[in-house]
Residue frames as qw, qx, qy, qz and C-alpha x, y, z in Angstrom:
[[0.900, -0.361, 0.207, 0.129, 85.46, 112.79, 99.88],
 [0.189, 0.848, -0.486, -0.094, 89.23, 112.89, 99.35],
 [0.971, 0.074, -0.112, 0.196, 91.77, 110.28, 98.36],
 [0.194, -0.881, 0.432, -0.014, 95.14, 110.63, 100.16],
 [0.927, 0.258, -0.216, 0.168, 98.08, 108.68, 98.80],
 [0.529, -0.786, 0.296, 0.118, 101.00, 108.23, 101.17],
 [0.849, 0.464, -0.015, 0.252, 104.02, 108.28, 98.84],
 [0.084, -0.938, 0.318, -0.106, 106.87, 109.74, 100.94],
 [0.799, -0.427, 0.412, 0.102, 108.86, 106.59, 101.63],
 [0.071, 0.668, -0.641, -0.371, 112.04, 105.50, 99.85],
 [0.960, 0.177, 0.008, -0.215, 111.42, 101.76, 99.49],
 [0.093, -0.728, 0.677, 0.051, 115.00, 100.77, 100.40],
 [0.670, -0.114, 0.733, -0.043, 114.20, 97.03, 100.19],
 [0.758, 0.612, 0.222, -0.037, 113.78, 97.46, 96.44],
 [0.687, -0.294, 0.287, 0.599, 117.49, 98.40, 96.41],
 [0.279, -0.166, 0.392, 0.861, 118.76, 99.93, 93.16],
 [0.100, 0.562, 0.717, 0.399, 115.23, 100.19, 91.69],
 [0.179, -0.916, -0.359, -0.029, 114.52, 103.20, 93.91],
 [0.592, -0.238, -0.009, 0.770, 117.90, 104.86, 93.75],
 [0.135, -0.005, 0.241, 0.961, 116.75, 107.59, 91.41],
 [0.397, -0.313, -0.412, -0.758, 112.95, 107.53, 91.82],
 [0.528, -0.253, 0.471, -0.660, 110.23, 107.07, 94.43],
 [0.292, 0.009, 0.953, -0.079, 108.95, 103.57, 95.18],
 [0.509, 0.536, 0.500, -0.451, 105.60, 104.51, 93.70],
 [0.389, 0.688, -0.356, -0.498, 107.28, 105.08, 90.29],
 [0.321, -0.203, 0.912, 0.152, 108.12, 101.38, 89.95],
 [0.583, 0.254, -0.338, -0.694, 106.48, 100.03, 86.79],
 [0.491, 0.016, 0.861, -0.130, 104.53, 96.81, 86.63],
 [0.471, 0.429, 0.725, 0.262, 103.70, 95.68, 83.10],
 [0.293, 0.389, 0.334, 0.807, 104.38, 99.18, 81.72],
 [0.274, -0.766, -0.262, -0.518, 102.36, 101.18, 84.31],
 [0.135, 0.379, -0.566, 0.719, 103.59, 102.88, 87.44],
 [0.270, -0.365, -0.831, 0.321, 102.16, 101.81, 90.80],
 [0.016, 0.376, 0.318, -0.870, 101.06, 105.36, 91.51],
 [0.316, 0.100, -0.440, -0.835, 99.22, 105.58, 88.23],
 [0.384, -0.253, -0.872, -0.166, 97.28, 102.46, 89.08],
 [0.190, -0.453, -0.644, 0.586, 96.25, 104.07, 92.39],
 [0.096, 0.322, 0.000, -0.942, 95.43, 107.40, 90.76],
 [0.219, -0.198, -0.773, -0.561, 92.96, 105.59, 88.46],
 [0.255, -0.543, -0.772, 0.208, 90.70, 105.68, 91.57],
 [0.098, -0.167, -0.153, 0.969, 90.65, 109.49, 91.61],
 [0.256, -0.279, -0.545, -0.748, 87.37, 109.48, 89.69],
 [0.484, -0.536, -0.692, -0.012, 85.57, 108.44, 92.92],
 [0.448, -0.523, -0.352, 0.634, 86.79, 111.53, 94.82],
 [0.113, 0.974, 0.194, -0.034, 86.39, 115.28, 94.88],
 [0.115, 0.892, -0.431, 0.072, 90.12, 115.72, 95.36],
 [0.952, -0.005, -0.174, 0.252, 93.26, 113.57, 95.36],
 [0.179, -0.913, 0.350, -0.108, 96.22, 114.52, 97.57],
 [0.887, 0.187, -0.317, 0.281, 99.68, 112.95, 97.29],
 [0.478, -0.845, 0.237, 0.033, 102.02, 113.14, 100.26],
 [0.770, 0.512, -0.268, 0.268, 105.54, 113.10, 98.85],
 [0.580, -0.761, 0.249, 0.149, 108.98, 112.94, 100.49],
 [0.580, -0.307, 0.594, 0.466, 111.74, 110.93, 98.90],
 [0.257, 0.069, 0.621, 0.737, 112.44, 112.26, 95.38],
 [0.203, 0.662, 0.557, -0.458, 109.45, 114.55, 95.79],
 [0.103, 0.552, -0.290, -0.775, 110.56, 116.69, 92.82],
 [0.041, 0.017, -0.879, -0.474, 109.75, 113.87, 90.45],
 [0.050, 0.538, 0.826, -0.162, 106.24, 113.54, 91.88],
 [0.097, 0.721, 0.184, -0.660, 105.71, 117.30, 91.54],
 [0.023, 0.385, -0.579, -0.718, 107.02, 117.19, 87.96],
 [0.128, -0.094, -0.891, -0.425, 104.71, 114.42, 86.71],
 [0.226, -0.547, -0.806, -0.005, 101.66, 114.84, 88.96],
 [0.114, -0.063, -0.210, 0.969, 101.28, 118.60, 89.40],
 [0.381, -0.354, -0.427, -0.740, 97.59, 118.50, 88.56],
 [0.665, -0.510, -0.546, 0.009, 97.06, 116.97, 92.00],
 [0.319, -0.870, 0.224, -0.303, 97.63, 118.65, 95.35],
 [0.799, 0.150, -0.456, 0.362, 101.06, 117.56, 96.55],
 [0.480, -0.839, 0.164, -0.199, 102.12, 117.95, 100.21],
 [0.539, 0.489, -0.612, 0.309, 105.71, 117.36, 101.31],
 [0.815, -0.577, -0.028, 0.031, 106.69, 115.35, 104.35],
 [0.310, 0.805, -0.448, 0.237, 110.15, 116.83, 104.80],
 [0.405, -0.539, 0.678, -0.294, 110.73, 114.55, 107.76],
 [0.900, 0.165, -0.228, -0.332, 110.12, 111.40, 105.70],
 [0.590, 0.380, -0.670, 0.243, 113.48, 109.83, 106.64],
 [0.064, 0.178, -0.734, 0.653, 112.69, 110.11, 110.36],
 [0.538, 0.066, 0.375, -0.752, 108.97, 109.50, 110.35],
 [0.228, 0.140, 0.951, 0.156, 106.35, 107.06, 109.07],
 [0.034, -0.406, -0.701, -0.586, 103.04, 106.94, 107.24],
 [0.242, -0.748, -0.586, 0.198, 100.99, 108.26, 110.13],
 [0.264, -0.562, 0.005, 0.784, 103.07, 111.43, 110.19],
 [0.094, 0.023, 0.594, 0.799, 102.52, 111.77, 106.46],
 [0.095, -0.570, -0.791, -0.199, 98.79, 111.26, 106.84],
 [0.219, -0.808, -0.425, 0.343, 98.35, 114.18, 109.21],
 [0.302, -0.218, 0.246, 0.895, 100.38, 116.51, 106.97],
 [0.033, -0.342, -0.607, -0.717, 97.17, 116.98, 104.98],
 [0.122, -0.482, -0.742, 0.449, 95.03, 117.97, 107.97],
 [0.105, 0.471, 0.141, -0.864, 94.24, 121.51, 106.93],
 [0.317, 0.170, -0.569, -0.740, 92.79, 120.21, 103.64],
 [0.168, -0.235, -0.957, -0.008, 90.50, 117.63, 105.25],
 [0.359, 0.027, 0.203, -0.911, 86.93, 118.91, 105.25],
 [0.836, 0.061, -0.192, -0.510, 85.25, 115.60, 104.48],
 [0.912, -0.217, 0.347, 0.004, 85.73, 111.86, 104.89],
 [0.211, 0.726, -0.607, -0.244, 88.95, 110.49, 103.41],
 [0.997, 0.060, 0.035, 0.033, 90.35, 107.29, 102.00],
 [0.234, -0.778, 0.564, 0.150, 93.98, 106.68, 102.83],
 [0.957, 0.288, -0.017, 0.015, 96.07, 104.50, 100.48],
 [0.604, -0.489, 0.439, 0.451, 99.62, 103.29, 100.70],
 [0.439, 0.761, -0.265, -0.397, 101.59, 104.01, 97.51],
 [0.044, 0.452, -0.876, -0.163, 103.19, 100.60, 97.20],
 [0.471, 0.188, 0.830, -0.232, 100.04, 98.52, 96.69],
 [0.286, 0.086, -0.587, -0.753, 98.06, 97.48, 93.67],
 [0.273, 0.242, 0.840, -0.401, 94.40, 96.54, 94.04],
 [0.109, 0.496, 0.772, 0.383, 91.10, 96.12, 92.23],
 [0.072, -0.224, -0.018, -0.972, 89.33, 99.47, 91.78],
 [0.545, -0.458, -0.566, -0.416, 86.12, 97.77, 92.96],
 [0.527, -0.331, -0.568, 0.539, 87.52, 97.88, 96.51],
 [0.114, -0.107, -0.121, 0.980, 87.45, 101.65, 96.37],
 [0.326, -0.262, -0.497, -0.761, 84.14, 101.75, 94.52],
 [0.602, -0.482, -0.627, -0.106, 82.52, 99.87, 97.40],
 [0.498, -0.248, -0.455, 0.695, 84.49, 101.51, 100.20],
 [0.021, 0.109, 0.008, 0.994, 83.36, 105.05, 99.39],
 [0.489, -0.394, -0.459, -0.628, 79.76, 104.00, 99.83],
 [0.623, -0.356, -0.644, 0.263, 80.30, 102.72, 103.36],
 [0.249, -0.874, -0.010, -0.418, 79.41, 105.12, 106.16],
 [0.644, -0.732, 0.221, -0.023, 81.85, 105.79, 108.98],
 [0.030, -0.692, 0.716, 0.083, 85.45, 104.65, 109.35],
 [0.966, 0.097, 0.154, -0.184, 86.09, 101.22, 107.78],
 [0.257, -0.562, 0.744, 0.252, 89.07, 98.90, 107.31],
 [0.838, 0.350, -0.269, -0.319, 89.07, 96.80, 104.14],
 [0.531, -0.461, 0.711, -0.005, 90.49, 93.37, 104.81],
 [0.522, 0.428, -0.625, -0.393, 91.72, 90.86, 102.21],
 [0.876, -0.164, 0.326, -0.315, 90.43, 87.30, 102.42],
 [0.928, 0.355, -0.036, 0.108, 92.75, 85.76, 99.76],
 [0.033, -0.908, 0.415, -0.051, 96.01, 87.11, 101.21],
 [0.716, -0.398, 0.570, 0.062, 97.56, 83.72, 102.19],
 [0.828, 0.398, 0.353, 0.176, 97.55, 82.42, 98.62],
 [0.347, 0.909, -0.094, 0.210, 99.28, 85.60, 97.47],
 [0.298, -0.828, 0.459, -0.119, 101.83, 85.63, 100.25],
 [0.878, -0.153, 0.439, 0.113, 102.85, 81.99, 99.71],
 [0.732, 0.584, 0.121, 0.330, 104.25, 83.15, 96.37],
 [0.068, 0.924, -0.194, 0.321, 106.19, 85.95, 98.10],
 [0.084, -0.612, 0.682, -0.392, 107.85, 84.10, 100.97],
 [0.388, -0.001, -0.915, 0.107, 108.18, 80.89, 102.96],
 [0.554, -0.614, -0.509, -0.239, 105.53, 79.90, 105.51],
 [0.611, -0.391, -0.358, 0.587, 107.96, 80.61, 108.34],
 [0.232, 0.027, 0.045, 0.971, 108.52, 84.11, 107.05],
 [0.279, -0.545, -0.504, -0.610, 104.80, 84.69, 106.65],
 [0.593, -0.620, -0.488, 0.164, 104.40, 84.27, 110.39],
 [0.493, -0.347, -0.117, 0.789, 107.10, 86.90, 110.94],
 [0.144, 0.074, 0.306, 0.938, 106.05, 89.35, 108.22],
 [0.279, -0.555, -0.598, -0.507, 102.22, 89.27, 108.37],
 [0.111, -0.229, 0.440, -0.861, 100.31, 91.13, 111.03],
 [0.011, -0.329, -0.910, 0.251, 97.59, 89.88, 113.34],
 [0.343, -0.214, -0.209, -0.890, 93.98, 90.91, 112.82],
 [0.045, -0.238, -0.903, 0.355, 91.52, 90.02, 115.60],
 [0.321, -0.312, -0.389, -0.805, 87.81, 90.44, 115.05],
 [0.051, 0.265, 0.817, -0.510, 84.87, 90.58, 117.45],
 [0.373, 0.681, 0.526, -0.347, 81.45, 90.75, 115.89],
 [0.546, 0.753, 0.266, 0.255, 81.55, 93.40, 113.18],
 [0.064, -0.972, 0.224, -0.041, 84.63, 95.21, 114.53],
 [0.706, 0.349, -0.429, 0.441, 88.42, 94.89, 114.41],
 [0.583, -0.809, -0.028, -0.078, 89.54, 94.91, 118.05],
 [0.571, -0.609, 0.414, 0.363, 93.26, 94.25, 117.45],
 [0.740, 0.660, 0.056, 0.119, 95.53, 94.88, 114.49],
 [0.337, 0.824, -0.376, 0.257, 99.25, 95.03, 113.69],
 [0.576, -0.615, 0.510, -0.174, 100.39, 92.81, 116.53],
 [0.076, 0.432, -0.883, -0.166, 102.67, 89.77, 116.23],
 [0.849, -0.016, -0.333, -0.410, 101.17, 86.45, 115.19],
 [0.397, -0.523, 0.695, -0.292, 101.68, 83.93, 117.93],
 [0.554, -0.007, 0.829, -0.076, 99.98, 80.68, 116.88],
 [0.507, 0.494, 0.692, 0.142, 97.45, 80.74, 114.02],
 [0.181, 0.060, 0.351, 0.917, 97.58, 82.94, 110.94],
 [0.327, 0.401, 0.358, -0.777, 94.70, 85.43, 110.83],
 [0.540, 0.496, 0.678, 0.052, 91.86, 84.81, 108.40],
 [0.366, 0.881, 0.224, 0.200, 92.27, 88.29, 106.88],
 [0.599, -0.160, 0.002, 0.785, 95.00, 90.85, 106.33],
 [0.045, 0.853, 0.132, -0.503, 95.06, 94.65, 106.31],
 [0.700, 0.504, 0.352, 0.364, 95.64, 95.98, 102.79],
 [0.390, -0.172, 0.078, 0.901, 97.09, 99.42, 103.40],
 [0.158, -0.410, -0.404, -0.802, 93.77, 101.13, 102.62],
 [0.154, -0.443, -0.742, 0.480, 91.38, 102.69, 105.11],
 [0.090, -0.662, -0.365, -0.649, 88.37, 104.92, 104.95],
 [0.318, -0.273, -0.549, 0.723, 88.28, 107.45, 107.81],
 [0.044, -0.859, -0.494, -0.129, 85.39, 109.70, 108.68],
 [0.174, 0.722, -0.118, 0.659, 86.16, 113.39, 109.08],
 [0.598, -0.715, 0.108, -0.346, 85.31, 113.15, 112.80],
 [0.940, -0.274, 0.085, 0.186, 87.60, 110.15, 113.39],
 [0.653, 0.505, -0.086, 0.557, 90.43, 111.75, 111.38],
 [0.002, 0.730, -0.232, 0.643, 90.69, 114.65, 113.72],
 [0.783, -0.562, 0.144, -0.225, 90.18, 112.46, 116.77],
 [0.940, 0.056, 0.001, 0.336, 93.07, 110.31, 115.53],
 [0.406, 0.666, -0.155, 0.606, 95.15, 113.45, 115.00],
 [0.404, -0.753, 0.231, -0.465, 94.67, 114.53, 118.60],
 [0.934, -0.323, 0.154, 0.009, 95.63, 111.02, 119.78],
 [0.804, 0.388, -0.072, 0.444, 98.70, 111.04, 117.53],
 [0.091, 0.772, -0.250, 0.577, 99.91, 114.23, 119.19],
 [0.698, -0.610, 0.238, -0.290, 99.54, 112.59, 122.60],
 [0.985, 0.008, 0.029, 0.168, 101.73, 109.69, 121.50],
 [0.075, -0.899, 0.392, 0.181, 104.68, 111.94, 120.56],
 [0.629, -0.202, 0.696, 0.281, 105.99, 109.17, 118.25],
 [0.423, 0.653, -0.256, -0.573, 106.60, 110.26, 114.62],
 [0.151, 0.389, -0.869, -0.267, 107.96, 106.85, 113.67],
 [0.536, 0.119, 0.744, -0.381, 104.85, 104.83, 114.58],
 [0.033, -0.028, -0.813, -0.580, 103.49, 102.72, 111.69],
 [0.472, -0.176, -0.240, -0.830, 99.83, 102.82, 110.69],
 [0.706, -0.261, -0.625, -0.209, 98.67, 99.46, 111.98],
 [0.459, -0.154, -0.603, 0.634, 100.38, 99.99, 115.34],
 [0.098, -0.051, 0.133, -0.985, 98.79, 103.39, 115.52],
 [0.590, -0.235, -0.413, -0.654, 95.35, 102.00, 114.72],
 [0.659, -0.239, -0.696, 0.158, 95.79, 99.31, 117.37],
 [0.270, -0.121, -0.463, 0.836, 96.74, 101.97, 119.97],
 [0.287, -0.118, -0.116, -0.944, 93.79, 104.09, 118.85],
 [0.651, -0.274, -0.623, -0.336, 91.41, 101.15, 119.28],
 [0.565, -0.264, -0.636, 0.454, 92.67, 100.60, 122.83],
 [0.117, -0.011, -0.219, 0.969, 92.51, 104.32, 123.61],
 [0.439, -0.122, -0.195, -0.869, 88.95, 104.73, 122.43],
 [0.336, -0.002, 0.873, -0.353, 87.93, 101.29, 123.77],
 [0.719, 0.477, 0.252, -0.438, 85.97, 100.70, 120.55],
 [0.646, 0.021, 0.639, 0.417, 86.73, 98.53, 117.57],
 [0.170, 0.456, -0.339, -0.805, 86.83, 99.69, 113.97],
 [0.795, 0.411, 0.268, -0.356, 84.27, 98.62, 111.37],
 [0.246, -0.375, 0.766, 0.461, 85.65, 96.34, 108.65],
 [0.782, 0.451, 0.027, -0.428, 84.67, 94.99, 105.25],
 [0.651, -0.226, 0.680, 0.252, 86.01, 91.76, 103.74],
 [0.533, 0.683, -0.251, -0.431, 87.17, 91.70, 100.08],
 [0.836, -0.037, 0.511, 0.198, 88.25, 88.85, 97.81],
 [0.515, 0.857, -0.028, -0.014, 89.44, 91.20, 95.08],
 [0.818, 0.224, -0.149, 0.509, 93.04, 91.11, 93.90],
 [0.271, -0.950, 0.139, -0.067, 95.62, 92.98, 95.95],
 [0.838, 0.195, -0.204, 0.467, 99.42, 93.07, 95.77],
 [0.383, -0.900, 0.116, 0.176, 101.94, 94.63, 98.13],
 [0.723, 0.558, -0.184, 0.363, 105.26, 95.63, 96.56],
 [0.569, -0.810, 0.130, 0.055, 107.78, 95.54, 99.34],
 [0.423, -0.559, 0.609, 0.372, 110.85, 94.03, 97.65],
 [0.253, 0.438, -0.644, -0.573, 112.08, 92.66, 94.33],
 [0.067, 0.108, 0.992, 0.026, 110.47, 89.25, 94.88],
 [0.303, 0.571, 0.581, -0.494, 107.08, 90.95, 95.32],
 [0.287, 0.616, -0.259, -0.686, 107.67, 92.82, 92.10],
 [0.116, 0.211, -0.896, -0.373, 108.27, 89.56, 90.21],
 [0.156, 0.337, 0.901, -0.223, 105.10, 88.01, 91.71],
 [0.312, 0.656, 0.289, -0.624, 103.02, 91.00, 90.66],
 [0.236, 0.540, -0.514, -0.623, 104.49, 91.06, 87.13],
 [0.073, 0.075, -0.969, -0.224, 103.70, 87.37, 86.67],
 [0.340, 0.347, 0.692, -0.533, 100.11, 87.80, 87.74],
 [0.205, 0.355, 0.761, 0.503, 97.60, 87.11, 84.98],
 [0.006, -0.813, -0.556, 0.172, 95.07, 89.54, 86.36],
 [0.191, -0.735, 0.062, 0.647, 97.39, 92.50, 85.87],
 [0.332, 0.042, 0.663, 0.670, 97.66, 91.83, 82.19],
 [0.015, -0.609, -0.650, -0.454, 94.18, 93.23, 81.87],
 [0.350, -0.845, -0.360, 0.183, 94.44, 95.94, 84.49]]
């Protein structure tokens, strides 16, 4: 199984903090975000980093890993980065955003699950209330609709009630589904599509939901400077 870290984005909402380095190089309590994610490499046969913005720095410090360049990073999105690694995919994969921090136990459990699976966070509301106002949560969070043991809708606007769970920017994809998704991505002809919108379109296309697993482990998304302050003030990260 392979770990694929999508680290091509600039992180413009972090402003001057990413002027001279990739978003994943932001340090939280003395440790880079990407290093925290790379701690999970022990669960995989290979770790691949998809770089873009300031890719030379990633190549300089992380050359022991396979690094793939998304040269179109400024005009594309994470889905485009994900399929840049296609020729190296010969097994199931776990995809991880490069701007998130999470408990390693999520990966430890995820790699044992068969088939494609979406980890969902059950404690996201408490975390997000520290990041933004309730009104903004409705605008920034994404809908997750479940039916039985499957996610049947994801990434859509929240209309009335906040969802019980939130997508964490991590997904396990079986080898079979990876290449089925790649074929579907080519049909869309949309390099700027984001991952949750893509997953939602894929669910509709295949007319099947995606398996999910609920976690209560810690998880932080670093999207702007306020998020960074929230993460740095977290007691749990003092020991992680």
